[in-house]
N, C-alpha and C positions, 0 to 999 in steps of 0.2 A: 397170463393174461391181470390178474389180482395183484399183482403187483406194478405192470403197467401204470392201475389206477390207484397203484399208491402213491410215487412217484411224482403222478398231475399234480395228487387237491394236495402235500405240499407248497406253503410257497416257498419259489426259488429267493439264494440268498439273495440276489439283489435286489428283487423286489423288497427288500427291509432292509436294507442299506441307501433305497430311495428317499426315504422317511427323513432316515437321519440327514441326509445330504441339505431337505431343502431342509432344519432347523439349523444346523451348523453354518448354513447362506443366512441364515433368519439370525442370527446372533450375530455378527462377522461384518453385516449388510451396514448397520449404523457407524460402526468403529472405521468401517474404510472409506464412506461417506464421508466420514470428520476428518478421512488422512487426505483425499482429493482436496476436499473441498478450505479444507487450512493451507494446500501447499498454489492455493490460487488464491487467494486469501493473502497471504503475506505475499505476495510474487508484486500483486498488483497493489501490497504496500509501503514492497522496497520500493516502484517504483516510480512511486508518487515523493519519496521519501528522496530520492535522488529528481526531479524535479524541482522541486523546492531547493537543493542544493544547487543544483546550477543553475535555478530565475534567483537566487542571491547572489553568489558571484557575477550573474549579469549584472542585477540591478548595483552591487559595489564596483565592477568594477567605470558603467559610466559613471559613480558619482564621487568617482575618483575627480572626474577634471571637473574646473574649478568655472566652469559656468552652466550647469548641470546643480538644476532644480529638482525638488524634489516630488511634483508630479513630472518630472521627464526620467527620474526614477522607480517610479509607481508605476505606466505609463512600460517598461520597456522592466517589469516580472513580470507586470500581465501578459504582454505579448511573448516574451519565454511560459506561460504556459498558458496556453491556447496547446487546446490538441490533450491535457489531460488532463482527468475527471479527478474530483473535488468533491469527493463528501460535502466539505462547510467556503466558504471564501478567504483568502488569504487573505491576511492581513500580513503592512509593511510593516517595518520598526527600522526608521536610517541617525546612529549613532557616528558624531551631535547633529543636535534633531533639528536644523534651522535650513531653514529657502533653500542653502547653499552651504551648502555638509562642507567643501572644500574652496571654498573661498577666501582666498588671504588664509590657508593654514596650509600649504607647500610638506610634507614630511611629516603631516597629519597621519590617521588611521581613517577610512570610512566604514562601518561595520555597514551591513543590511542583514536585518532575520525579515525572513519568509512563515509565518504560523500555519496553518488550518489543520479547523476539526476536521478527526475523518472516521466514518464509522468501518469494524470490524463484525464480519457476520458469517458465520460456520455454523453449518448446521448440528443438531447436537448440544453442541457447546453452547452456541445461543450468541451475543451480538454483546461490543465492547466499544465503546467512541471513546480515541488517545487521541491527541495534536501533536502533531508531525511537525518539525522546527527547520529548516533551513538556513545556515548562515554560507556567509558570504565576509570576507574584509579585503580594502586595498589601500597601498595609501595613496594619500594625495598629489596630482602631479602643482 
């Protein structure tokens, strides 16, 4: 009977390791959170970048027509970015920068660039602001 009480008084191996598991989890949790939120932020950033390229191509495509004005290009770019969450306001730059970029310029190139500042927020890592650029280019018709 005395040996049974001696066995019960000693903590089991499982009790000793339980505290170690909590400490290990506390050490790994910030790294895991940073990794998960980093993947989410990167995917959102990639989605925005692809949307900017698509909207710039769409603006250049419509800008390649001789009757298209700068306001038509701006409207097309804005409509193609509907539904895409952006951190800032997109800026559209058209080259050549005249009201009708392709009027009388058959065979020349119209270039549309769309830029927007975006914020990346990753826990533990911090917050960073970058400027994303989408570019589209078409020949004037």
